[in-house]
C-alpha positions as CSV (number, residue, x, y, z in Angstrom):
1,X,174.1,19.2,38.6
2,X,177.2,16.6,38.7
3,X,177.4,13.0,39.4
4,X,178.5,12.3,42.5
5,X,181.3,9.8,41.4
6,X,179.5,6.2,42.6
7,X,179.7,3.6,40.0
8,X,176.3,4.2,38.3
9,X,177.5,7.7,37.3
10,X,180.2,6.3,35.3
11,X,178.1,4.6,31.9
12,X,178.7,1.3,29.9
13,X,182.1,1.6,29.5
14,X,183.2,2.9,32.7
15,X,181.5,0.1,34.2
16,X,182.9,-2.5,31.6
17,X,186.1,-1.1,32.8
18,X,185.3,-1.7,36.6
19,X,184.1,-5.2,36.1
20,X,187.0,-6.1,34.3
21,X,189.6,-4.8,37.0
22,X,187.0,-6.7,39.7
23,X,186.3,-3.4,41.4
24,X,182.4,-4.7,41.4
25,X,180.7,-7.5,40.6
26,X,177.8,-8.2,37.9
27,X,175.6,-9.3,40.6
28,X,176.6,-6.0,43.1
29,X,176.1,-4.0,40.1
30,X,172.4,-5.4,39.7
31,X,172.0,-4.8,43.3
32,X,173.0,-1.3,43.1
33,X,170.7,-0.1,40.3
34,X,167.6,-2.4,41.9
35,X,168.1,-0.5,44.8
36,X,168.1,3.0,42.7
37,X,164.7,1.9,40.8
38,X,163.0,0.8,44.0
39,X,163.9,4.6,45.2
40,X,163.7,6.7,42.3
41,X,161.5,4.9,40.0
42,X,158.4,5.4,41.8
43,X,159.3,9.6,41.1
44,X,159.3,8.7,37.1
45,X,157.9,6.1,36.3
46,X,160.2,5.1,33.7
47,X,160.4,1.0,34.5
48,X,157.4,-1.1,34.0
49,X,158.8,-4.5,34.5
50,X,161.9,-6.1,36.1
51,X,163.1,-9.6,34.5
52,X,162.8,-12.1,36.8
53,X,165.2,-13.9,35.9
54,X,167.9,-11.3,35.9
55,X,169.7,-12.0,39.1
56,X,170.4,-15.8,37.8
57,X,171.7,-13.7,34.3
58,X,174.0,-11.5,36.7
59,X,175.3,-14.4,38.4
60,X,176.0,-16.6,35.4
61,X,177.6,-13.6,34.0
62,X,179.6,-13.1,37.4
63,X,180.3,-16.7,36.6
64,X,182.1,-16.1,33.3
65,X,184.3,-12.9,34.7
66,X,186.0,-15.3,37.2
67,X,186.5,-17.9,34.5
68,X,187.9,-15.6,32.3
69,X,185.0,-16.0,29.7
70,X,183.8,-12.3,29.3
71,X,182.2,-12.0,26.1
72,X,182.3,-8.6,25.5
73,X,182.6,-5.2,27.0
74,X,179.0,-5.5,27.9
75,X,179.4,-8.6,29.8
76,X,177.9,-7.8,33.2
77,X,176.3,-4.5,31.8
78,X,172.5,-3.6,33.1
79,X,170.6,-2.6,30.0
80,X,166.8,-1.5,29.6
81,X,164.5,-2.5,27.2
82,X,161.4,-0.9,25.4
83,X,158.3,-2.4,26.1
84,X,157.3,-2.8,22.3
85,X,160.3,-5.1,21.9
86,X,160.5,-8.8,22.8
87,X,162.1,-10.2,25.9
88,X,161.6,-13.5,26.7
89,X,159.6,-14.0,29.6
90,X,158.3,-10.3,29.9
91,X,155.3,-8.8,28.9
92,X,155.3,-6.9,25.6
93,X,151.8,-4.5,26.4
94,X,152.7,-2.0,23.8
95,X,151.4,0.1,26.3
96,X,147.8,-1.2,25.5
97,X,145.7,-3.5,26.9
98,X,145.0,-5.1,24.3
99,X,148.5,-6.6,24.4
100,X,148.8,-6.9,28.1
101,X,149.0,-11.0,28.0
102,X,151.4,-11.1,25.4
103,X,154.5,-12.7,27.2
104,X,157.2,-13.7,23.9
105,X,159.2,-16.9,24.8
106,X,162.0,-15.5,22.6
107,X,164.1,-12.6,22.6
108,X,163.6,-10.0,19.6
109,X,166.9,-10.3,17.5
110,X,168.5,-7.1,18.6
111,X,168.0,-8.0,22.4
112,X,169.4,-11.8,21.7
113,X,172.5,-10.2,20.4
114,X,172.7,-7.6,23.2
115,X,172.4,-11.0,25.9
116,X,174.8,-13.1,23.4
117,X,177.0,-10.5,24.3
118,X,176.7,-10.5,27.7
119,X,174.3,-7.8,29.0
120,X,172.1,-7.9,31.7
121,X,168.4,-7.4,30.9
122,X,166.9,-5.6,33.2
123,X,163.5,-4.9,32.2
124,X,161.0,-3.0,30.4
125,X,160.3,0.7,30.2
126,X,157.2,2.3,29.5
127,X,156.1,3.9,26.1
128,X,152.8,5.0,25.0
129,X,149.5,3.0,23.4
130,X,151.4,1.9,19.9
131,X,154.2,3.8,20.4
132,X,152.4,6.2,18.2
133,X,152.2,9.5,20.5
134,X,155.3,12.1,21.2
135,X,154.5,12.0,25.0
136,X,154.5,8.9,27.4
137,X,151.1,7.6,29.1
138,X,149.2,4.9,28.4
139,X,146.0,2.8,30.2
140,X,147.9,-0.1,31.8
141,X,151.1,1.7,33.7
142,X,150.2,5.7,33.4
143,X,152.2,8.6,33.0
144,X,156.1,8.7,32.9
145,X,158.0,12.1,34.0
146,X,161.1,13.8,33.3
147,X,163.9,13.6,35.7
148,X,165.2,16.7,35.3
149,X,161.5,18.2,36.4
150,X,158.5,15.7,37.3
151,X,155.9,18.2,36.5
152,X,157.4,17.4,32.8
153,X,157.4,14.8,30.1
154,X,160.6,13.5,28.8
155,X,158.7,12.9,25.6
156,X,157.8,9.6,24.1
157,X,157.7,7.4,22.4
158,X,161.1,6.1,24.0
159,X,160.0,8.4,27.2
160,X,160.4,5.4,29.7
161,X,164.1,4.6,28.2
162,X,165.3,8.0,28.3
163,X,164.1,8.5,32.0
164,X,165.5,5.3,33.1
165,X,169.3,6.5,32.0
166,X,169.0,10.0,32.8
167,X,167.7,9.2,36.3
168,X,170.8,6.7,36.9
169,X,168.6,3.7,36.8
170,X,170.8,1.9,33.9
171,X,173.7,2.8,32.2
172,X,171.9,2.6,28.7
173,X,168.8,1.8,27.5
174,X,167.2,-0.1,23.9
175,X,164.3,1.8,22.0
176,X,162.8,2.3,19.0
177,X,162.4,5.4,16.4
178,X,159.9,5.2,14.0
179,X,159.2,9.2,13.5
180,X,162.0,10.5,16.1
181,X,161.0,8.6,19.3
182,X,164.5,8.2,20.4
183,X,166.3,11.6,19.3
184,X,163.5,13.6,20.7
185,X,163.3,12.1,24.1
186,X,167.0,11.8,24.4
187,X,167.0,15.6,23.8
188,X,164.4,16.0,26.2
189,X,166.5,14.3,28.7
190,X,170.1,15.5,28.1
191,X,171.2,12.0,26.1
192,X,172.9,10.8,23.2
193,X,170.2,8.7,21.1
194,X,170.9,7.3,17.5
195,X,168.4,6.1,15.1
196,X,170.5,4.1,12.7
197,X,170.0,3.4,8.9
198,X,167.4,1.2,8.0
199,X,168.5,-2.4,8.1
200,X,171.5,-1.8,10.2
201,X,170.1,-3.6,13.3
202,X,168.3,-6.5,11.6
203,X,165.0,-7.4,13.2
204,X,163.4,-10.7,13.3
205,X,160.7,-12.1,15.9
206,X,159.4,-9.0,16.9
207,X,155.8,-7.1,16.6
208,X,154.3,-6.2,13.2
209,X,156.4,-3.6,11.7
210,X,153.2,-1.4,11.2
211,X,155.2,1.6,10.0
212,X,156.9,0.2,6.9
213,X,160.6,0.1,7.5
214,X,160.6,3.6,9.1
215,X,160.9,2.1,12.6
216,X,164.5,1.4,13.8
217,X,166.0,0.1,17.0
218,X,168.6,2.2,18.4
219,X,170.6,2.9,21.7
220,X,170.1,5.8,24.1
221,X,173.1,6.4,26.7
222,X,175.2,9.1,28.4
223,X,178.1,9.3,26.1
224,X,178.8,8.6,22.1
225,X,181.1,5.9,23.2
226,X,178.6,3.7,25.0
227,X,176.2,4.1,21.8
228,X,178.6,3.2,19.6
229,X,179.5,-0.1,22.1
230,X,175.8,-1.0,22.0
231,X,175.1,-0.6,18.5
232,X,178.4,-2.3,17.6
233,X,176.9,-5.6,19.7
234,X,173.5,-5.2,17.9
235,X,174.3,-4.2,14.1
236,X,174.9,-6.7,11.7
237,X,173.1,-8.4,8.8
238,X,170.9,-11.6,9.4
239,X,169.0,-13.8,6.8
240,X,165.1,-13.3,8.3
241,X,165.8,-9.7,7.8
242,X,166.8,-9.2,3.9
243,X,166.8,-5.5,4.6
244,X,170.2,-6.0,6.5
245,X,171.9,-8.1,4.0
246,X,172.8,-4.9,1.2
247,X,174.6,-2.9,3.4
248,X,177.0,-0.8,1.2
249,X,180.8,-0.7,2.7
250,X,181.7,2.4,4.9
251,X,182.8,5.1,2.3
252,X,186.3,7.3,3.8
253,X,186.0,10.2,5.6
254,X,185.6,13.7,4.1
255,X,187.6,16.4,4.9
256,X,186.4,18.8,5.9
257,X,183.0,17.2,6.7
258,X,180.5,19.4,4.4
259,X,177.3,20.4,6.9
260,X,174.6,22.4,6.2
261,X,173.1,23.7,9.4
262,X,169.1,24.1,9.0
263,X,168.0,26.2,11.9
264,X,164.7,26.1,11.1
265,X,161.9,24.8,9.1
266,X,160.1,27.2,7.2
267,X,157.6,29.2,9.5
268,X,157.0,26.4,12.0
269,X,157.4,28.3,15.5
270,X,160.6,27.3,17.4
271,X,161.4,28.2,21.0
272,X,164.0,30.7,21.4
273,X,165.9,28.6,23.9
274,X,166.4,25.5,21.3
275,X,167.3,28.2,18.4
276,X,170.0,30.1,20.5
277,X,171.5,26.8,21.9
278,X,171.3,24.9,18.8
279,X,173.1,27.8,17.0
280,X,175.9,27.7,19.0
281,X,176.4,24.4,18.5
282,X,176.2,24.7,15.0
283,X,179.0,27.8,15.1
284,X,181.1,24.8,17.6
285,X,181.4,22.8,14.5
286,X,183.6,25.3,12.4
287,X,186.6,24.2,14.7
288,X,186.0,20.7,14.6
289,X,186.8,20.0,10.8
290,X,183.4,20.8,9.6
291,X,183.1,23.2,6.4
292,X,179.4,24.8,8.1
293,X,177.1,26.6,5.8
294,X,173.6,27.7,7.0
295,X,170.6,27.6,5.2
296,X,167.3,25.9,4.4
297,X,166.6,22.2,3.6
298,X,167.6,21.1,0.4
299,X,164.3,19.2,-0.1
300,X,160.9,19.7,0.4
301,X,159.6,17.6,3.5
302,X,155.9,18.8,3.5
303,X,154.3,15.7,1.4
304,X,155.9,13.4,3.9
305,X,154.4,15.2,6.8
306,X,151.1,15.4,4.7
307,X,151.0,11.3,4.2
308,X,152.2,10.2,7.7
309,X,148.7,10.3,8.9
310,X,147.9,7.4,5.9
311,X,150.4,4.9,7.4
312,X,149.5,5.2,11.1
313,X,146.1,5.1,10.7
314,X,145.9,2.0,8.7
315,X,148.4,0.7,11.3
316,X,146.1,0.8,13.9
317,X,143.5,-0.5,11.6
318,X,145.6,-3.4,10.5
319,X,146.5,-3.7,14.7
320,X,142.7,-3.5,15.5
321,X,141.6,-6.0,12.8
322,X,144.2,-8.7,14.0
323,X,142.7,-8.5,17.6
324,X,138.9,-8.3,16.9
325,X,137.7,-9.6,20.1
326,X,139.9,-7.4,22.1
327,X,139.4,-4.1,19.8
328,X,137.2,-2.6,22.6
329,X,140.3,-2.6,25.1
330,X,142.3,0.3,22.9
331,X,142.0,3.9,23.7
332,X,139.1,5.2,21.7
333,X,141.5,7.7,20.1
334,X,142.8,4.5,18.7
335,X,139.7,3.3,17.8
336,X,138.7,6.3,15.9
337,X,142.1,6.1,14.5
338,X,141.4,2.8,12.9
339,X,138.1,3.8,11.8
340,X,139.4,6.0,9.5
341,X,142.2,3.9,8.3
342,X,139.5,1.3,7.1
343,X,138.1,3.9,5.2
344,X,141.2,4.7,3.4
345,X,141.3,3.6,0.0
346,X,144.2,1.3,-1.7
347,X,145.2,3.5,-4.0
348,X,145.5,6.6,-1.5
349,X,147.5,4.0,0.5
350,X,149.8,3.2,-2.8
351,X,149.8,6.6,-3.7
352,X,151.8,7.5,0.1
353,X,154.2,4.4,-0.6
354,X,155.4,6.1,-4.1
355,X,155.6,9.6,-2.0
356,X,157.9,7.7,0.2
357,X,159.8,6.5,-2.9
358,X,160.3,9.6,-4.7
359,X,161.6,11.5,-1.4
360,X,164.2,8.9,-0.5
361,X,165.3,9.7,-4.3
362,X,165.5,13.3,-3.7
363,X,167.0,12.8,-0.5
364,X,169.7,10.8,-1.7
365,X,170.5,12.9,-4.7
366,X,171.1,15.9,-2.2
367,X,173.7,14.2,0.0
368,X,175.9,14.2,-3.0
369,X,176.4,17.8,-2.3
370,X,176.5,17.3,1.6
371,X,177.7,15.2,4.2
372,X,175.9,15.7,7.3
373,X,172.6,17.7,7.9
374,X,172.1,19.4,11.2
375,X,169.2,20.6,12.8
376,X,167.1,21.0,16.1
377,X,165.9,17.9,17.3
378,X,162.6,19.3,18.8
379,X,161.0,22.5,18.5
380,X,159.8,22.7,22.1
381,X,161.1,22.3,25.6
382,X,159.5,19.6,27.7
383,X,155.8,20.5,28.3
384,X,153.3,19.0,31.3
385,X,154.0,15.3,31.8
386,X,150.1,14.4,31.1
387,X,149.4,16.4,28.2
388,X,150.0,15.0,24.8
389,X,151.6,17.9,23.4
390,X,152.6,22.1,24.0
391,X,149.3,23.9,22.8
392,X,151.9,27.0,21.7
393,X,155.7,27.3,20.6
394,X,157.1,30.7,20.8
395,X,153.5,32.0,21.9
396,X,152.0,30.4,18.6
397,X,149.4,27.8,18.2
398,X,150.8,24.3,17.1
399,X,148.8,21.3,16.8
400,X,150.0,17.9,17.8
401,X,153.0,17.3,16.2
402,X,154.4,21.3,16.0
403,X,156.9,19.9,18.7
404,X,158.1,17.2,16.1
405,X,158.4,18.8,12.9
406,X,162.2,17.8,12.3
407,X,162.4,13.9,12.6
408,X,160.1,12.3,11.1
409,X,161.5,12.6,7.7
410,X,164.7,11.1,8.6
411,X,162.7,8.1,9.0
412,X,160.9,8.0,5.8
413,X,164.3,8.5,4.0
414,X,165.7,5.6,6.3
415,X,169.2,7.9,7.3
416,X,170.7,7.8,10.3
417,X,170.1,10.2,12.9
418,X,171.9,11.0,16.1
419,X,170.8,13.6,19.1
420,X,173.5,14.9,20.8
421,X,172.9,17.3,24.0
422,X,173.7,21.1,23.7
423,X,174.1,24.0,26.2
424,X,170.6,23.5,28.2
425,X,167.7,26.2,28.6
426,X,168.3,28.8,31.4
427,X,165.9,27.2,33.6
428,X,168.5,23.8,33.3
429,X,166.2,21.9,31.0
430,X,168.1,20.1,28.1
431,X,168.3,20.6,24.6
432,X,169.6,18.8,21.7
433,X,170.3,19.1,18.2
434,X,170.4,16.0,15.6
435,X,172.8,15.1,13.0
436,X,171.5,13.1,10.1
437,X,174.1,11.7,7.5
438,X,173.7,9.8,4.2
439,X,172.6,6.4,4.0
440,X,174.7,4.2,6.0
441,X,176.8,6.4,7.2
442,X,176.0,5.8,10.9
443,X,179.8,5.5,11.7
444,X,180.7,9.2,10.2
445,X,177.8,10.5,12.4
446,X,179.3,8.8,15.6
447,X,182.7,10.0,14.7
448,X,181.6,13.7,13.9
449,X,179.6,13.5,17.6
450,X,182.4,12.0,19.6
451,X,184.8,14.9,18.1
452,X,181.8,17.5,19.3
453,X,181.2,15.6,22.8
454,X,185.0,15.6,23.2
455,X,185.2,19.3,22.7
456,X,181.7,19.9,24.7
457,X,181.5,17.8,26.9
458,X,178.1,16.8,29.0
459,X,178.3,13.3,30.6
460,X,178.8,14.8,34.3
461,X,175.1,16.7,33.8
462,X,172.9,15.1,36.4
463,X,169.5,15.9,37.6
464,X,169.0,16.5,41.0
465,X,166.5,13.4,41.4
466,X,169.3,11.0,40.5
467,X,171.2,11.7,43.9
468,X,168.3,10.8,45.9
């Protein structure tokens, strides 16, 4: 369904142009989105808190516009922030009763940079408890639903973030990706979602980084241009995050781009409609100055999949150990995870870290021969909203991570990955594919993504819910 042409359909760049030409003011824009949230959010439960200072923030932005002092292209643009990223004055619950009383007095660094650029922080979006699920539900706020079909999930863990943008409740959202938590939800809702290279978006004054350096803060929006605008503001080194201080200079773009299309991972089941849509997208890259080859991954991701539970279980054990008085407020499944994590010996944890280090070297070597890897973003179409995972894909039974096999290895190696919309399913559900670049090649991914978007645009696709 196409958007109505109203301001909420325009995205970040379009709204910035309206604001610059005084066709709308930041306060008027805020009121438009607040009215949409009141009307539409109850059906999807994407936004769980509104910033009590948001009207004053918008009014201050309006004053800067009037004085000719706008700070950036984000001046006056409302954004949502995932509920595992600190926003001053708003609870950071992490989807858990354990953290329901945590109210930071400072923004986490990426949010502080957005605010300094003039963005209006609208509120917080829903996420699963501890952001360790591939769908979005938690004991505090309940289930988040997909705007394309409210019986279905938008995925997770950035499910509230993508739902807020897909329904037109905000033009863009900021979330985190620790195992695919931006890219898979973006694929389920028809959005662009970027997981930056490790260290590109510096972090400080946030929650504990319990998944080592696998998790990155990244943007979700309707177009590649909007994602780039947000990334340009958030990216950059900071002394408090030493991983951010060693960014290599951007290499010149290759010509042609050597693109390896990996249609599936071994015998892991893949929804046939996703397979068909991604294959069509891969063929289209041949017309975009790419030398496209099809084949398997040039490295084995199985070792990473095998050690992933070690990091997750130790992470939960750490969190519950840091909050022993409130330990019983975590969901029972996480208490059980913590108990398993407490039983993991130190030598096994160190072996898992060494497995990651070996994997990173292997992946780095592979990118000597290729520039970009393309795969599906998710193995399944969206499933019922209150179910943690689809029990089968293409008629074959799968476990909790059967839908998520394509993404976590990108977090383990730290390379950038971006989801782009492909042709939707026969029933109109969004389908996405991901592009993965060499470490630090975020710019190349965005450039290639923009070329694909120009040839195969998607920004006029809107769910019927958005027109309510």
